[in-house]
C-alpha positions, 0 to 999 in steps of 0.5 A: 682078431682072435676071440677072447678066451672065457677065463680072460673076461674077469681080467677085463672086468677088473681092468675097467675100474683102473681105466676109469680112475686113470681117465679122471687123472688124465682129464685133470692134467689135460685141462692144465695142458689145454690152458696153455694151448698145447693140445685139444682133442675130441677123439675116441682115443683121447685116453691114449693120446693124453697118456703120451702127452703126460709122459712128455710133460713129465720128461721135459719142461713145458715150452713157452706159449707160441714157442716151437719145441726143439727138434728131436736129436738124430740117432747117435749111431746114424751117420749124417746124410750128405747133401745132394750136391756133396753126394753127387760130387763124391759119386763123380769123383769115384767114377772118375777115379775108376774109369779115367786113365793116367794122363798122357804125356803131351803130344808136343813134348819131344822125348829124348833120342835114347827114349824114342823108338827108332824110325824104320821103314816097313818091309814090303811085298818082295821086290815092290818099292814103297814111298816112305812117310815122314815117320817111316824114314830111317835117320841113318840114310840120307841124300848127297848134295854137291853144294852146302845148300839144299837149293840144288838137286840131290844126286846120290844116297849114302848111309852111316856105318858104325865106326870108332869116331862115329863119322863114316858114311858109305856110298858108291864111288861114282857118287863122289871124288876121291881125296879131300873135298869141301863141296859135297854134303850129306843130309840124313833124313832129308825130305821135301827140302828139309834137313831134320838132322842137319847138313853135314860137310864131307871132309875126305873121300876114300876110294880104291885105286882100281876104281879111280884109275880104271873105273873097275866096277868091282870097286865102285864103293866109297867111304867118306868122313864127315865133319862134326856138327855142333860138337857132335858126330853124325853117328851120335845123332842119327845112329848107324848100320853095322858094316858087313864085309864077309862076302854075303850074297844070297840074303833078304835085304832092305834098300832105302834110297832117294830117287833124283826126281823126288824129295821123298825116299823109297824102300824095298824088301828083296832077295839078293843073289850072285850076279857074278863072282864079285857082283850082287843083283836084286829085283826092286822096282823104281830104283832110278837115278839118285838111288846109287849108293843106297845100302843093302841091309841084311838081318834087317829088323823093322822094329828097330831099323838095325841091320848089317850093310852088305852092299850099295847100289853101284858096280855093274852099269853104275848100279843097273841099266833098268830101274827094276834091277840093281847091282852092288860090288860084293863086300869082301876083304877089299872093302874092309881094307878101304874102310880101315883106310877111312878110319885113319882119316877120321 
């Protein structure tokens, strides 16, 4: 505490009589308050406490004996504090809104076909075949069976090609018999005895007379028309490849087919080249019996599964005399004429 200045001392002396008179007045009031049990004190600061009590007594009516005084109101500017449970709930809700992602669609909800991404085989190490998983199988490719049921073995592979009627498939000529047939069926997306896109009946087959009459390997190509199923065409259900008949030879192509000894398709990325002026060849491992008719897809897009079909396994040695080298007739004007003939039967 700072020392008192000399000139302040008289002021202190003048204040003393006022304090004594105030003390006497306060003592009288205190006696009244003590009579109703409000306060008792023997502290050396009794004068200060009594002043406060006197001010309170003047400001509000005296409370009845043994009745607690009403609680002082909260500040009007202070917002009421939420309860602990309310605060916790609000905090949890705020955290949830900040970190919880939007709910995902149910894994069991099947999207519409137009919204679903196309299933497509991955490209492989050049020339090395790969067994496809269920989620990698292209729906445009399927197995050929010689009976309407799936109890028998599949003997060849076929692919859907784009057509105005949406009902044309292509394979090797040695896989089918020309003319009208009711026995053979096409099963797109076939796997392990199941037909995820249905069993499609073949109604007619078109082959070149050079193959039918003489077995000319340059004409080992067949187009087939399949009947509608449940009011829909096969192309509208599984999609298709574009047919290429420009005589392409040297190209990177994707092959997908069904080995006869298994119920799972294989795929391979390889480089096609000219074997003769009318035949193509490619190195891809493990293309055994049953893969005849597998389409050669150029300009292949592994993201969409789209591409242009420029050949089928067939031709020389009905497709090859070893599992690792395959052949195809060159797709030119003769194949285009055969396709146009199939359109007239669709």
